[in-house]
Every structure is written in C-alpha cells, then in structure tokens.
C-alpha positions, 0 to 999 in steps of 0.5 A: 895091878901087873905091869901090863894092867898098870899101862892100860889104866894109865892109856885108858886115863890119857885118852880121857885127858884127851892126849891122842896118844900114849906110849911107854919105854923101860927106863934103859940108858939113852942115846948109848952112841952118844949122838947128842954129844957129837952133835954138840961137839959140832956145834950145831946146837949154836949158841942154845948152851943150856943144851949142852950144860944139861948133856948128861942129864938127857942121857940119863933121866935117872940124874933128873929122877932116881928111881925111874923105871919107865918113861910115858911119852904122850902127844897132842895134835895141835893142826889147826885149820888155816884162819878165814883171812888168808887169801888177804895176806897176799895184798901186796900194800900190807905185806905180812909175816908167816908164824909156825903153825904151832904158835897160832894159838895158846901157849902150848906149855900152858895148854898141855902141862895141866893135864899132864901133870893130872896124868902124872898124879895118876901114874904116881897112885898106881904104886905106893911112894911113887915118884914121877917128874912131868915136863914139856919140851922145857924140861932136861929130857929127850923127848923126841928119842923116848917118843920114838922108844916107846912106839909114838911114832918114828924120828924123820929125816927132819928130826922130827917125831913122825906118825901116820895118822898124825904126820908131824903135827903133834906136841909131846908130853915126858912123864918119868916113873919110878912105877914098872909099867909094860913098855911097847914096841918102838914103830918102825921108819917109814921114811923110805927113800923119801927126801923132801923135807931135806931137798925143800929147806931154803937154808939147807939146815937139814945137813943129814937125815935127821940132824939139824944144824941150828945155825942154818935153821930159820926156826931157830934163827927167828926165835932163839937167836938173840943176834944178828942173823947172817946175811948169807941166810937172810934172803931165804927167809922169806916172809917167815918172822916166828918158826918155820913150817917147810920141812914139815909142809912138804911132808907125805904123811903131813897131807891128811891129819885130821884138825886138832880137838883143842881150840886152845891151839886154833889160830887166833885173830891175826896170829898165822899172819902178822902185819909187817908195818904193825910191828914195825910201830909196836912197842915192848909194852904192846908186843907183851900185852898182845902175845902174852900167853902166846909162844911168840912172846919167847922170839922178845920184843926186839927179835920180833922187829928185827924178823919183821924188817927182814920179812919186808927187805925180802917183800920189797926184793931188796936182798936177793938170794941173801945178798942184800943190806944185812938187819941188825938188832938195834 
C-alpha cells in the first residue's frame, strides 16, 4: 500500500471506531519557536512541574518513539445535552456548584483509550515491524499542536483546538507511528478579530491570544491546585467547583454543535451540578466511591471540599470581587 492508501484505510477504521475526525501529520520537528519553553519560563504552568520535566520529550516525538514518521490525531465529540433537572439548580435554598461539561460523565481516558489502542494496532499492522505509541492528554505529547498540524482544527484564542462543526467540544487522541502515512493540510485560523473568550474570562487568565496563565485559570485551580487558592481570585469563581467552560460557552463556533453519540459522555445523575451541602458532609471514602471512574476524582476530596466552600462563599455574597475571606485547605 502507498502512504495515501494507508491513510485512507486508517481513516475508514477511525470512523468505524466512532471517532468524529482523523488527521495525519508528518513527524517533523515540533515547536521550532520554542513556544512551550517561553510559556514555561514565564511561569504560566503554575506548579504543574511535570510539564517542565517533560519539555524536551513533548517537543520531539522521536524522544518518545524513535523512528516516528507519522502522527495521527483523532477527535471525539463530548458535547452532551444539559440534565433535565437544570432548572432546579437555581434554588437558593439548595446551592450547587457547576462542573465542566467534559466531566459530566465517564472519565474520557477510560472511554477513549480502548478504541484508540485498537486504532493503534490497525496502524501497526499497515507495515511490517511497525511500532506505535498511543496517548490521550496524559502522555508527553503536544496534542493541540499536532491536532493543528494534522488539520483536525486550528488553535483558537482560548488555546483550545477549534473546528467549525464541533467547536471545541471534543477530546483528542494521538498515535505516534513509525509508519509513513500521507499527511493532511493544516486548517487556517478562523478566529478572525473575535475576542469574546478573552473578554469573558472572569480572572483574565487568557493573557494573550492562545496563551493561558494557569496561575489565574479557574480550571487549573479547581482541578490541579492542591494548595490554597489566591483570595483575590476566589470571588471570580462564582459557582464553578470543577473546571470552567466560560471561554468555550461564549465561542461562536460552540453554539450549534451536535450532541455526542457517545453515551459515556452524557451527564450522570447529579453530576453536572453538585450539591454544596452534600459535598461539605462527604467523607473521603464516600467521595471516592461516588466519583470513581469520573474526571472529578482528579481534584481529590480535599480539593473539591475547598472549591465547594468557595462556591458557598460566593453564593452567599461574602466574597465580592475577590475581597472576601480566604478558604483554606484543612
């Protein structure tokens, strides 16, 4: 088979496995301008030190899989309908905290890794002695960079990959392969003069187009930050307790996205919004039992309780414009 024939066969298989998009890029040097290095030097990664520790591997796929010739990127829509009980969440007597849409259902790593590995085996079978490496976002790969190079989408001003048909509501999977595959053309930037995402961010975490400072990002603080959240930011969190969708909600490309066909990404009961009183009374074992197999477990019990306390402060109006009391970890 020629590289073009292999690429066509691969894309047919990706569609069979229910991936919405499949793109391919040649494994040329990544990040020649050292944009990752500049971002790290500015401290925008906060305390996510694993990003700095794996910088060289992320910038050079050959360090991860020597002999890589092609990078395959797939996308899977996760845009799910809002829960039916959505109207009940405004009940002032029972305040709740919002959860980012990607975490409404099953952990996407669990849902996507099996079909991604199956696609990887298909790629490896295209050529004798071929090798592959598959990862979601937990591997040391610049998945958004490769998605843009493979024509899956373009990197929007909120730093997420965008498409006209799926907006930014999709997960990415990457396969490094020693197989030669015909490459796709990158997609042109279609953000134009729009700055809605920059203007909407309540903590001004998007410090420049396509540059997010994690030290100001609600998603970082409510998921990855294991320490205290700066008091000057807490009042801007509103009722977000796990992640944040604001920069996606305002994006024009996200207004008419079809609902995902993957039921694993549909909202589980009472998971799109979490009862703040219930979270305050939940012990660690109960927390683990309830959220095992979901992305919410990533924030850990102490983190979720901290976030819930901040949301309650904001709900009660005790932390106006970030000038209220500081909520600390126990």
